[in-house]
C-alpha distance (Angstrom), angle and dihedral (degrees) to the residues before:
residue distance angle dihedral
M1 . . .
K2 3.78 . .
N3 3.80 115.6 .
R4 3.80 108.0 -124.9
T5 3.79 98.5 -179.9
K6 3.78 117.6 122.0
L7 3.80 95.6 -156.1
P8 3.85 95.2 103.5
N9 3.81 91.3 53.1
I10 3.80 91.5 46.3
Y11 3.80 90.8 49.1
I12 3.82 92.4 50.4
G13 3.80 90.7 47.3
V14 3.81 93.5 51.2
V15 3.81 93.5 46.6
T16 3.80 91.9 47.3
A17 3.80 92.0 49.4
V18 3.82 93.4 48.6
L19 3.80 92.8 48.1
Y20 3.78 103.0 39.7
L21 3.80 107.5 24.1
P22 3.84 93.2 77.8
I23 3.81 89.8 50.3
V24 3.79 91.3 50.5
L25 3.82 90.6 49.8
V26 3.82 91.6 51.3
I27 3.81 90.2 52.2
I28 3.80 93.0 47.1
Y29 3.81 95.0 47.8
S30 3.81 91.5 48.5
F31 3.82 84.6 75.1
N32 3.81 92.7 48.5
E33 3.81 117.5 129.3
S34 3.80 92.2 -154.5
K35 3.79 121.3 85.6
I36 3.79 89.5 -138.7
S37 3.79 107.5 81.1
S38 3.79 95.0 -150.5
V39 3.83 94.2 53.5
W40 3.80 119.5 72.0
G41 3.79 110.7 -139.2
G42 3.78 101.3 169.6
F43 3.78 137.9 -76.1
S44 3.81 116.8 -50.8
L45 3.82 141.4 152.8
K46 3.80 95.0 -155.3
W47 3.81 93.8 107.8
Y48 3.80 90.1 57.7
E49 3.82 87.9 50.9
T50 3.82 89.5 49.9
L51 3.78 90.1 48.9
F52 3.81 93.5 52.6
R53 3.81 90.2 50.6
D54 3.82 92.9 53.8
A55 3.84 105.0 103.6
A56 3.82 94.1 -174.2
M57 3.78 91.1 53.6
F58 3.79 92.0 52.2
E59 3.79 91.1 47.7
A60 3.81 88.7 55.1
L61 3.80 89.3 46.7
G62 3.80 90.5 53.2
N63 3.80 90.8 51.3
S64 3.80 90.6 49.7
I65 3.81 92.8 50.4
V66 3.82 92.8 48.6
L67 3.80 90.0 47.0
A68 3.81 93.6 48.6
L69 3.82 92.6 47.2
C70 3.81 93.6 50.2
A71 3.81 92.5 44.6
S72 3.82 94.1 48.2
L73 3.83 92.5 47.0
G74 3.80 92.2 48.3
A75 3.79 91.6 46.2
A76 3.82 90.5 49.3
V77 3.82 92.6 55.2
I78 3.82 96.1 43.2
G79 3.80 95.7 39.9
T80 3.81 94.5 46.9
F81 3.80 96.3 48.9
G82 3.80 90.4 41.2
A83 3.80 93.5 53.7
Y84 3.79 92.5 43.9
G85 3.80 92.3 47.2
F86 3.80 93.3 51.9
T87 3.81 89.9 56.4
K88 3.81 89.5 57.7
V89 3.80 101.0 47.9
Q90 3.78 131.6 71.2
L91 3.80 112.0 -154.8
R92 3.78 132.8 157.3
T93 3.79 89.4 -133.7
K94 3.83 93.7 47.5
S95 3.80 94.8 109.7
A96 3.81 91.6 46.4
V97 3.81 92.0 50.9
E98 3.81 91.0 48.7
Y99 3.80 89.9 50.2
V100 3.82 90.9 51.1
S101 3.81 90.1 50.2
M102 3.82 88.7 58.9
L103 3.80 94.4 52.4
P104 3.86 96.3 93.8
I105 3.81 90.8 67.9
M106 3.84 93.6 43.7
I107 3.80 100.6 45.8
P108 3.83 114.7 85.9
E109 3.80 110.3 -100.4
I110 3.79 94.4 -124.4
I111 3.82 90.5 57.9
L112 3.79 91.7 44.6
G113 3.80 90.3 50.3
M114 3.80 92.0 51.4
V115 3.81 90.5 48.9
F116 3.80 92.1 52.0
M117 3.80 91.7 46.2
T118 3.80 92.3 51.0
F119 3.80 93.1 45.8
F120 3.81 94.8 49.3
A121 3.81 90.3 46.6
L122 3.81 91.8 51.1
I123 3.81 94.1 52.2
G124 3.81 91.3 43.4
L125 3.80 96.7 -119.5
P126 3.84 111.4 160.0
F127 3.79 113.2 -117.4
G128 3.77 113.9 -114.1
M129 3.79 140.0 83.5
T130 3.82 92.8 -25.8
T131 3.80 93.8 57.0
L132 3.79 90.4 43.8
I133 3.82 91.8 53.8
L134 3.81 92.9 47.1
A135 3.82 93.4 48.4
H136 3.81 94.9 45.0
T137 3.81 92.1 46.3
A138 3.79 90.1 52.3
F139 3.80 95.7 55.1
C140 3.85 92.9 39.5
V141 3.83 95.6 55.1
P142 3.86 94.9 79.7
Y143 3.82 92.0 57.8
V144 3.81 92.0 57.5
Y145 3.80 92.1 38.9
M146 3.82 94.1 55.4
L147 3.80 95.1 48.2
V148 3.81 94.8 45.1
K149 3.79 92.1 45.9
A150 3.81 90.9 51.6
R151 3.81 90.2 51.2
L152 3.82 91.8 48.7
V153 3.80 91.8 51.5
G154 3.81 92.0 55.3
M155 3.80 96.2 40.1
D156 3.81 120.4 117.1
K157 3.81 103.3 -110.0
S158 3.80 92.8 -165.0
L159 3.82 90.0 77.8
A160 3.80 92.9 61.3
E161 3.81 91.3 42.0
A162 3.79 90.8 52.7
A163 3.82 90.4 51.4
R164 3.83 90.4 51.4
D165 3.81 90.6 49.5
L166 3.81 87.9 55.7
G167 3.81 90.8 55.1
A168 3.80 102.9 -95.4
G169 3.79 117.2 147.0
E170 3.80 125.5 -131.6
V171 3.80 93.2 -97.5
R172 3.81 93.5 51.5
V173 3.81 91.9 44.3
F174 3.80 89.4 54.0
F175 3.81 96.5 48.3
D176 3.82 97.6 37.0
I177 3.81 102.0 36.5
T178 3.79 114.5 12.4
L179 3.79 102.1 37.1
P180 3.84 96.5 52.5
L181 3.80 89.0 51.9
L182 3.81 90.3 49.8
V183 3.82 95.6 50.1
P184 3.85 95.6 93.3
A185 3.82 91.4 50.9
I186 3.81 91.7 45.3
L187 3.81 92.8 50.3
S188 3.80 90.3 46.1
G189 3.81 90.4 52.6
M190 3.81 91.5 46.3
L191 3.79 92.3 52.8
L192 3.79 91.5 48.1
S193 3.82 90.1 47.7
F194 3.80 90.4 48.5
A195 3.79 91.0 53.5
M196 3.81 93.2 46.9
S197 3.81 92.3 48.3
L198 3.79 92.9 45.9
D199 3.81 92.0 53.9
D200 3.81 99.4 41.6
V201 3.78 117.4 114.8
I202 3.83 108.5 151.3
I203 3.81 98.8 60.0
S204 3.80 91.2 38.5
I205 3.81 92.2 57.0
F206 3.82 90.9 57.0
V207 3.82 97.6 48.2
T208 3.80 105.3 31.8
G209 3.79 125.4 103.2
V210 3.79 130.6 -127.3
N211 3.82 91.9 -104.1
V212 3.81 97.8 46.7
N213 3.77 120.3 75.2
T214 3.79 124.4 178.1
L215 3.78 124.8 -160.1
P216 3.85 97.4 -107.7
I217 3.82 90.7 49.2
K218 3.81 92.0 49.6
V219 3.79 91.2 49.5
Y220 3.80 90.7 48.2
T221 3.80 92.7 51.6
Q222 3.81 92.4 47.5
I223 3.79 96.8 50.2
K224 3.82 89.8 59.0
T225 3.82 86.8 80.1
G226 3.81 92.9 44.4
V227 3.78 137.8 -70.1
T228 3.81 111.9 -77.9
P229 3.81 126.5 -164.7
E230 3.81 87.6 -109.7
I231 3.81 89.6 62.2
N232 3.80 89.1 47.7
A233 3.80 89.3 54.5
L234 3.79 91.5 48.9
C235 3.80 92.3 48.3
T236 3.79 90.2 50.4
L237 3.81 92.0 53.4
M238 3.81 92.4 45.8
L239 3.80 90.5 48.7
G240 3.80 90.5 52.4
A241 3.82 91.9 48.3
T242 3.81 91.8 48.7
I243 3.80 92.5 49.8
I244 3.81 90.7 50.5
L245 3.82 91.8 50.3
V246 3.81 93.2 48.3
V247 3.83 92.1 48.1
L248 3.81 91.2 49.0
S249 3.80 89.4 48.3
N250 3.81 91.4 54.1
V251 3.81 92.4 45.6
L252 3.80 93.2 49.4
G253 3.80 90.1 46.3
K254 3.81 89.5 60.6
V255 3.82 95.4 47.1
G256 3.78 110.4 106.4
K257 3.79 91.6 -1.2
P258 3.81 110.9 169.1
R259 3.76 113.9 -103.1
T260 3.76 120.8 -110.1
G261 3.78 124.2 -115.4
K262 3.79 90.4 -102.8
Q263 3.80 91.1 55.9
H264 3.81 91.1 48.7
K265 3.81 89.4 50.5
E266 3.80 92.3 50.7
T267 3.79 90.9 49.4
A268 3.80 91.5 49.6
E269 3.81 91.4 49.3
R270 3.78 91.2 51.6
S271 3.78 90.7 48.8
A272 3.81 91.7 49.5
A273 3.81 94.4 48.3
P274 3.83 112.3 114.9
V275 3.78 116.2 -103.2
P276 3.80 112.0 -122.9
A277 3.79 114.5 -114.8
Q278 3.78 116.1 -102.9
P279 3.83 116.1 -120.2
Q280 3.79 114.1 -106.2
C-alpha cells in the first residue's frame, strides 16, 4: 500500500530550512548597500571592495593559507605511511591503535584545544605558527588516514605481487606501484584537511600566539561587536572556497577507484562474448 503521508517531506523541508536558510541570508546580505546588516538598502558590491582593501584581513588570510598548506602536507605524509604500515603489520592491539588514531576527529574541539595548549606549555614550546601547525596536523591526520586506508583495502594486490616476482624490493614496490595508485586518495585527503584547517577557530584560539592571527580567529574577534556586511562578504567567499575544496576532494577520491565485483563480472562477460563471424 502506497504511503500517502507528507511527514517525510515536511521533515526534510524543516531540516533544510534550519540548516541552509542562515547561510543564504549571509550571502544575500553580503551584497547589502546598508551598513546595518539587518536592514536591506539595495544591491551593492562595496563591502567586497572594502574587504579587499583591508590589509590586516589579508595578512590573516595569508597566515591561514600557510597554516593549512603545512598541516595538509604533514597530514598527507603521516596519514599515508600510517595507513600503509598498518596493512603490513599483524598486532593484537592493531584495532585499538587504529581506534586511538581516529580520536582527534571524535573528541570535542574545545577539549582537544585545551590538551594541545597544556602539552605545548609543559614542553615549553612558544605559542605561534609552530604550535598551530603541529595542532592542525594532528587533527588532520585521520582524514588522510581513512581515505588512504580505504583505497588500500580495495587495491588489486596482484600488481604488487607481480612486481615482487620480477625482483622489486618493498621500497621500490611502494614508490613505483602502490604510491601512484594512492595519489588520488592522498590528494583528496589533503584537500579535505586543507578545508578543515582553514575553517578551524576553536583549536586555533588555544594554541596561537599574540603575534599570529588566522582568518577564522580575526573573524571571531570582529563579530563580538556585531556582524558587519564586510564579515558577510568574507564568509561568503570562504564558503565558496570550502565548497570548491570539498567537491574537488570527492572528485579526486573517485579517480582510479577500484572497480566493484559487479563491474569485473560485466567486463568478463563482455570479453567472453562470441565474436560475430566476418562476411566472406
